[in-house]
C-alpha positions in Angstrom: 255.8 121.5 144.0 252.2 121.0 143.1 250.2 123.9 141.6 248.0 125.7 144.0 244.2 125.9 143.3 243.2 129.2 141.8 239.5 130.2 142.0 238.1 131.6 138.7 235.2 133.9 138.7 234.6 134.4 134.9 232.5 137.6 135.1 232.3 140.4 137.6 229.5 140.5 140.1 229.9 137.0 141.6 227.7 137.1 144.8 230.0 137.4 147.8 227.6 135.3 150.0 228.2 132.2 147.9 230.8 129.8 149.4 232.2 128.4 146.2 233.9 129.6 143.0 232.3 129.0 139.6 235.6 127.2 138.6 239.0 126.3 140.1 242.2 126.0 138.1 244.9 123.6 139.2 247.8 123.7 136.6 246.3 123.1 133.2 243.0 121.6 134.6 239.9 123.6 135.2 237.1 122.2 137.4 233.8 123.9 136.5 231.3 123.9 139.4 227.8 122.6 138.9 225.9 125.2 136.9 222.3 125.7 136.0 220.8 127.6 133.1 220.4 130.8 135.0 221.3 134.2 133.5 223.3 136.9 135.3 220.2 138.1 137.0 219.4 134.6 138.3 216.5 133.9 135.9 216.4 130.3 134.5 216.5 130.2 130.7 213.1 130.0 129.2 212.3 126.9 127.3 213.2 123.3 127.7 216.1 121.4 129.0 218.1 121.9 125.8 217.9 125.7 126.2 219.0 125.5 129.8 222.0 123.4 128.7 222.8 125.9 126.0 222.9 128.7 128.7 225.1 126.5 130.9 227.6 125.9 128.1 227.6 129.7 127.3 228.6 130.3 130.9 231.4 127.7 130.7 232.7 129.4 127.6 232.7 132.7 129.4 234.7 131.3 132.3 237.2 129.5 130.0 237.7 132.2 127.4 240.1 134.4 129.4 242.3 131.3 129.7 242.4 130.8 126.0 240.0 127.8 126.2 236.4 127.0 125.4 233.9 124.2 125.8 235.8 122.3 123.2 238.5 121.8 125.8 236.1 120.1 128.2 237.0 116.4 128.8 234.3 115.3 131.2 230.8 116.4 132.3 228.4 115.3 134.9 224.7 116.1 134.1 222.2 116.2 136.9 218.6 116.1 135.6 215.2 116.2 137.3 213.6 114.2 134.4 214.7 112.2 131.4 211.8 113.5 129.3 213.8 116.1 127.4 217.3 114.9 128.1 217.8 113.5 124.5 217.4 117.1 123.2 220.6 118.2 124.9 222.6 116.0 122.6 222.4 118.6 119.7 223.4 121.3 122.1 226.4 119.3 123.3 227.5 118.8 119.7 227.1 122.5 119.1 229.6 123.4 121.9 231.9 120.4 121.9 232.3 119.7 118.1 233.5 116.3 117.0 235.6 115.6 120.1 232.9 114.7 122.7 233.8 114.5 126.4 233.3 111.6 128.8 230.0 112.1 130.5 227.8 110.8 133.3 224.1 111.5 133.6 222.3 111.3 136.9 218.6 111.7 137.6 217.9 113.6 140.9 214.8 114.4 142.9 215.5 118.1 142.6 218.0 120.8 142.2 218.8 123.7 144.6 217.7 126.4 142.0 213.9 126.2 141.5 212.7 125.5 137.9 216.1 124.2 136.9 215.8 121.1 134.8 219.5 120.4 134.5 222.8 121.2 136.3 226.1 120.4 134.7 229.6 120.3 136.2 232.7 119.8 134.0 236.4 119.4 133.8 238.5 121.1 131.1 242.1 120.7 130.2 243.6 123.9 128.9 245.3 123.8 125.5 249.0 124.0 125.2 250.1 127.7 125.5 246.9 128.8 127.3 247.3 131.4 130.0 
């Protein structure tokens, strides 16, 4: 029998009006929804695209931590950016969170994102380490 999808909410206070979960676990695989660099109050991280990416990866770590995982367990990302101007600056942030084992990645330039002032949105797939919860 296949594992049933299990929504993950990461932190208390997930707005009930939203019609998606921040992540869904199926067996040892966690699908992380597209996420912007907004804080818990909905404010976009100040600074450039790299700082917004840093905030996104912090949020991913917060969702994965209760499962015994972290961004180092991410195997794939899709980055949606509204400009390529600062995209290269996100490389150092990715190395900071992923370490030496980098995930597969796709970058897509889009006309805009749903959240105003967001420069980047990232979705990801993580595979939980053996023995994770």
